[in-house]
C-alpha positions in Angstrom: -50.4 19.6 40.4 -47.2 18.5 40.4 -47.5 15.3 40.6 -49.4 15.8 37.1 -46.7 17.6 35.6 -44.7 15.1 36.4 -46.9 12.0 34.9 -47.1 14.3 32.0 -43.5 14.7 31.2 -42.6 10.9 32.2 -46.1 10.0 29.5 -43.9 12.0 26.6 -40.8 10.7 27.8 -42.3 7.6 26.6 -43.9 8.1 23.8 -40.8 10.0 22.4 -38.8 6.9 23.1 -41.6 4.5 21.5 -41.5 6.8 18.2 -37.8 6.3 18.3 -38.0 2.9 18.4 -40.5 2.4 15.6 -38.1 4.8 13.2 -37.4 2.7 10.2 -33.7 2.3 9.7 -32.4 3.2 6.7 -30.2 0.1 4.9 -26.3 0.6 4.7 -24.3 -1.6 3.0 -23.1 -3.3 6.0 -27.0 -3.8 7.3 -29.1 -3.9 4.4 -32.4 -5.2 5.7 -34.5 -8.3 5.4 -36.4 -7.1 2.9 -35.2 -5.1 -0.5 -36.3 -1.6 -0.6 -37.1 -1.1 -3.7 -39.1 -4.1 -4.6 -40.3 -5.0 -1.3 -39.3 -9.2 -1.7 -37.5 -10.6 0.9 -33.5 -11.2 1.3 -32.6 -14.7 1.9 -35.4 -17.0 1.6 -36.0 -20.0 2.8 -35.7 -23.2 0.7 -33.1 -21.1 -1.3 -35.5 -19.2 -2.9 -35.0 -15.3 -3.1 -31.9 -12.9 -3.7 -29.1 -13.7 -1.0 -27.9 -11.0 0.9 -25.9 -11.4 3.7 -25.5 -9.8 6.9 -21.8 -8.9 6.9 -19.1 -7.4 9.5 -16.2 -5.4 7.4 -12.9 -7.0 7.8 -9.7 -5.5 9.6 -7.0 -4.9 7.7 -4.5 -6.8 6.4 -1.0 -7.3 8.0 1.0 -4.2 7.8 -1.5 -2.1 6.2 -2.2 1.8 7.1 -5.3 3.6 5.9 -4.4 6.1 3.7 -6.9 8.4 3.9 -8.0 9.7 -0.1 -8.5 13.5 -1.1 -7.1 16.0 -3.4 -3.1 17.1 -4.4 -0.5 18.2 -6.7 1.0 15.5 -8.3 4.6 15.9 -10.1 8.0 17.4 -9.7 8.4 20.3 -7.0 12.0 20.7 -7.7 14.0 21.6 -10.5 14.2 19.4 -13.4 18.1 18.8 -13.3 18.0 15.8 -15.6 15.6 17.8 -18.2 13.3 14.7 -18.7 9.6 17.4 -18.4 8.0 13.9 -17.7 6.1 14.7 -14.4 4.9 18.9 -14.4 2.5 19.2 -11.6 -1.2 18.6 -12.4 -3.9 18.3 -9.7 -5.2 14.8 -9.2 -7.4 12.8 -6.8 -6.7 9.8 -5.0 -9.9 7.5 -3.4 -9.3 6.1 -0.2 -6.8 3.1 0.1 -4.5 1.0 2.1 -0.7 0.7 2.1 2.3 -1.4 3.7 3.6 0.2 6.6 7.2 -1.2 5.1 9.1 -2.0 2.5 8.9 -6.3 2.0 12.1 -7.8 3.7 14.2 -10.4 3.1 12.3 -12.6 5.7 9.4 -11.4 3.9 10.6 -12.7 0.8 12.0 -16.0 1.7 8.7 -16.8 3.3 7.4 -16.3 0.2 9.8 -18.6 -1.2 9.2 -21.0 1.2 5.8 -21.7 0.6 6.2 -21.3 -3.5 9.4 -23.9 -3.4 7.0 -26.1 -1.8 3.9 -25.9 -4.0 4.9 -24.9 -7.2 7.1 -26.1 -9.5 10.8 -26.2 -9.3 10.4 -24.1 -12.5 8.3 -21.2 -10.8 10.6 -21.6 -7.6 13.8 -20.3 -10.0 12.1 -17.4 -11.7 11.1 -16.4 -7.9 14.1 -16.2 -6.8 16.0 -12.6 -6.6 19.2 -11.9 -8.5 22.2 -11.4 -5.7 24.5 -10.4 -8.2 22.7 -7.3 -8.3 25.2 -6.9 -5.6 28.6 -7.7 -7.6 30.6 -4.7 -8.9 33.9 -5.5 -11.2 35.1 -2.2 -8.8 33.9 -2.9 -4.9 34.2 -5.9 -3.1 30.6 -6.2 -2.4 30.7 -10.0 -3.0 29.8 -10.9 0.8 26.7 -9.2 -0.1 25.8 -11.4 -2.8 25.9 -14.5 -0.6 24.7 -13.2 2.5 22.7 -10.1 2.2 19.0 -12.4 1.0 19.4 -15.2 3.7 22.2 -14.6 6.7 19.6 -13.8 9.9 21.3 -10.4 10.3 19.8 -9.0 7.2 16.1 -10.4 8.1 14.4 -6.8 8.1 16.6 -5.3 5.5 14.4 -4.3 2.7 14.5 -6.7 -0.6 16.3 -6.5 -3.4 17.3 -7.9 -6.5 13.6 -8.3 -7.2 12.2 -7.6 -10.8 8.7 -5.9 -11.1 7.3 -8.8 -12.4 8.7 -11.0 -9.5 7.5 -8.4 -7.2 3.4 -8.4 -8.8 3.7 -12.7 -8.2 4.5 -11.9 -4.5 1.5 -9.4 -4.1 -0.6 -12.5 -5.5 0.9 -15.2 -3.7 0.5 -12.7 -0.5 -3.1 -11.7 -1.2 -4.1 -16.0 -1.0 -1.9 -16.1 2.1 -3.8 -13.3 3.9 -6.5 -14.6 3.2 -6.0 -18.3 4.0 -4.6 -17.0 7.5 -7.7 -14.7 8.3 -9.7 -17.9 7.3 -7.8 -20.0 9.6 -7.6 -18.0 12.8 -11.1 -16.6 12.1 -13.0 -20.2 12.4 -10.4 -23.2 14.0 -8.1 -20.2 16.3 -8.5 -19.6 19.4 -11.3 -16.8 21.2 -8.2 -13.8 21.0 -7.6 -14.9 17.3 -11.2 -14.9 16.3 -12.2 -11.3 17.7 -9.3 -10.0 16.2 -9.1 -11.1 12.5 -12.7 -12.1 11.9 -15.8 -12.3 13.8 -19.4 -13.5 13.0 -21.4 -13.1 15.2 -22.5 -14.9 18.7 -25.1 -17.2 16.4 -23.6 -19.8 13.6 -25.5 -17.8 10.3 -25.1 -18.8 6.7 -21.9 -16.6 6.4 -20.2 -18.6 9.3 -21.5 -21.9 8.0 -19.8 -20.9 4.7 -16.4 -20.4 5.7 -16.4 -23.3 7.9 -17.3 -25.9 5.2 -15.2 -24.4 3.0 -11.9 -26.1 2.5 -9.7 -23.2 1.7 -10.1 -19.7 1.7 -10.3 -19.5 -2.0 -13.5 -21.3 -1.8 -15.1 -18.4 -0.7 -17.2 -16.0 -3.2 -16.6 -12.4 -3.1 -20.3 -11.8 -1.8 -19.4 -13.6 1.3 -17.9 -10.6 2.4 -15.2 -12.7 4.0 -12.7 -12.2 1.8 -9.7 -9.6 1.4 -8.8 -7.6 -1.9 -6.2 -8.6 -3.6 -2.8 -6.7 -2.4 -0.8 -5.3 -5.2 1.4 -2.7 -6.1 0.5 0.6 -5.7 -0.1 2.9 -8.7 2.5 5.6 -9.1 -0.3 8.4 -8.4 -1.2 6.2 -5.1 2.4 6.6 -4.0 3.2 9.6 -4.3 0.4 10.5 -2.5 1.4 8.5 0.1 4.4 9.8 0.4 4.1 13.2 0.1 1.8 12.7 3.6 -0.1 16.1 3.0 -3.1 15.4 5.8 0.0 16.7 8.0 -0.5 20.0 6.1 -3.8 20.7 6.8 -5.0 22.3 9.4 -8.3 24.9 9.8 -9.7 24.6 6.0 -8.9 22.4 3.0 -6.6 25.1 1.2 -3.2 24.0 1.4 -0.9 27.1 2.2 2.2 24.8 1.6 3.4 21.5 -0.8 6.3 19.2 0.6 9.3 18.6 -1.2 10.4 15.2 0.7 8.0 12.9 2.8 8.6 15.8 5.8 8.4 19.4 6.2 10.7 21.4 5.5 13.3 22.1 2.7 16.0 20.0 4.4 16.9 16.4 4.6 17.5 16.9 8.6 16.0 16.7 12.1 15.4 20.4 12.6 14.9 19.8 16.5 15.3 17.7 19.2 17.8 15.5 20.6 18.4 14.1 16.8 18.6 17.6 15.4 21.1 17.7 12.6 20.7 14.0 12.1 19.5 12.6 8.8 15.7 11.8 7.6 16.9 9.2 5.3 19.7 7.4 4.3 20.9 8.4 0.4 24.6 9.1 -1.2 25.4 13.0 0.4 28.1 13.3 -2.4 30.5 11.4 -4.7 32.2 9.3 -2.2 29.9 10.2 0.7 27.5 7.6 1.5 27.1 8.3 5.4 29.4 10.7 7.0 32.6 10.4 8.7 33.3 7.6 11.4 31.6 8.5 14.8 29.5 11.3 13.3 27.9 8.8 11.0 24.4 10.5 11.1 23.0 9.1 7.7 23.1 5.7 9.9 23.9 3.3 6.6 26.2 3.2 4.3 23.9 0.6 2.5 20.8 -0.5 3.4 18.8 0.0 6.7 16.8 -2.0 8.8 13.1 -1.3 8.5 12.0 1.8 10.7 15.1 3.1 11.0 14.3 6.2 10.0 11.0 8.6 11.3 7.7 7.6 9.4 5.8 10.2 7.4 2.4 12.0 8.6 0.7 8.6 7.6 2.8 6.4 9.4 4.4 5.1 6.8 8.6 4.4 7.0 11.1 4.8 4.4 9.1 6.6 1.6 12.6 8.4 0.7 15.9 6.5 1.2 16.9 3.4 1.7 15.8 1.5 -1.4 13.2 3.0 -4.6 10.1 1.0 -5.2 8.5 -0.3 -7.7 5.2 1.1 -9.0 2.6 -0.8 -11.1 2.3 2.2 -13.8 3.9 1.8 -17.3 6.9 4.6 -18.2 6.0 7.1 -20.4 7.3 10.8 -20.6 3.8 11.9 -21.1 2.4 11.0 -18.3 1.7 14.1 -17.1 -0.5 15.2 -20.0 -2.4 12.1 -20.9 -3.8 11.2 -18.0 -7.2 10.8 -15.4 -7.3 13.1 -12.8 -9.2 11.0 -10.7 -6.6 7.7 -9.5 -4.3 8.6 -12.2 -2.8 5.1 -13.8 -0.7 4.6 -16.5 -1.2 0.9 -18.3 0.1 -0.8 -21.2 -0.1 1.0 -24.5 -2.8 3.5 -23.9 -2.1 6.4 -25.7 1.4 7.9 -26.6 2.3 4.2 -27.8 5.5 2.2 -27.4 5.3 2.2 -31.8 5.4 6.1 -31.4 9.3 5.8 -30.1 12.1 4.1 -31.8 13.2 1.0 -29.8 14.1 -1.4 -31.9 16.9 0.8 -33.8 18.2 1.6 -30.0 17.3 5.6 -30.2 14.8 4.8 -26.9 14.3 3.1 -23.9 10.5 3.0 -23.9 8.1 0.0 -24.6 5.4 -1.5 -22.9 7.7 -3.6 -20.5 9.4 -1.0 -19.0 7.8 0.5 -15.5 8.2 3.1 -12.9 10.0 3.3 -9.9 10.4 6.2 -7.1 11.5 6.7 -3.6 15.1 7.4 -3.9 17.7 4.9 -2.3 20.7 4.3 -0.2 22.7 4.9 -3.5 21.2 8.0 -4.9 21.7 11.4 -4.2 19.1 13.7 -2.5 17.2 14.8 -5.8 15.6 11.5 -5.7 14.4 11.6 -2.6 11.6 14.0 -3.4 8.3 12.1 -4.3 8.2 13.8 -7.7 10.9 12.3 -9.1 10.9 9.0 -11.4 12.6 6.8 -13.5 12.1 3.5 -15.4 13.8 -0.1 -15.6 12.4 -3.1 -17.9 10.4 -4.7 -15.5 12.0 -8.1 -15.5 15.3 -6.3 -14.6 16.5 -5.7 -10.6 18.9 -3.7 -9.0 20.7 -3.6 -5.3 18.7 -0.1 -5.2 15.7 -0.8 -5.6 12.4 -2.7 -3.8 8.7 -2.7 -3.3 5.7 -2.2 -1.0 2.2 -3.5 -1.5 -1.1 -1.5 -1.4 -5.0 -2.6 -1.5 -8.7 -1.1 -2.5 -10.5 0.3 0.8 -14.1 -1.2 0.3 -17.2 0.2 1.7 -17.5 2.9 4.2 -13.5 2.2 4.7 -13.1 4.0 1.7 -14.1 7.1 2.8 -12.7 9.9 5.0 -12.7 8.4 8.3 
């Protein structure tokens, strides 16, 4: 009887295994199946017939990008509006997940860009891409050495690039998109085994997608549908930047109710390390008061009178460095003082000339600085007082202007399942 029971149990297990193996698998974006679930027609028919739907393996994130899980947050200034602008009052918005650079673009990264476009572009475009190194010059300060040294000297390689306008930063994003796709394409098809596993994996068998990649002379020949082209790099929107800077993911506990918010990219209302071996040290570099950029020699716990090398201060809860201090950063949005009133509560973004139009402001008679060519920058810098360290503060500047206090970093959308919470 015991043997019969064991055989019966084994039979039941076999039936369950067979049943589960026969269960139809639901199609997904990554594995859509061989036939259409709506028409029953075959995908990828022979002799070019049928609709082409290639199997796809998700690409890795681009270099230096950090995944920012989206969600709801309170956008706007949490500090007293000492400037009296009332241009960023609090409102609730939601941000879809995206990617953002771990650090600001540094001098060595921008010099790499200049090197490539000097070889491949016109002299006019190259000159237009050059940063304005004279942003360091001041008639009442001896910063002359920075004019010639800061961008190109090896000692400043990993210091944030400055003197770059919004327009130049946007051009850099376009170039970087092509450069990264070319790099991933080359390493995925012609590189060593390690690079192939690391950058692109097309499977063990040579399928149509791999053939397309292998036969393409450049990654720009690949279509978006191939799945082997990263979305473009771009400047983050103001809402994305502010959301990422606040790093509210570090305040989540048992449920989705946020019991507290953040004035700065870290917890607390001060700018110093609250505990540990570095207790009392500043969490960012900024101007502490009139004439005080770092403290005194031997006790300069700010760490930098001017800019500081990347990763010189702790990252926020998303793993992003220098979201307060070092340099301000350009964002995509055109500046409007009524951005907090005229907004969409999902992926909020201020476009050129939509509502609150530039013609409503008297810029022609110099009664206003607002035009469709002024862009927002955020974050505070080495030369700003602590007030500007708060992610909710905002300022603006002409898109063709630059400063020794403004740099930038890039962002990218997250596609498919990577665009959801992980």
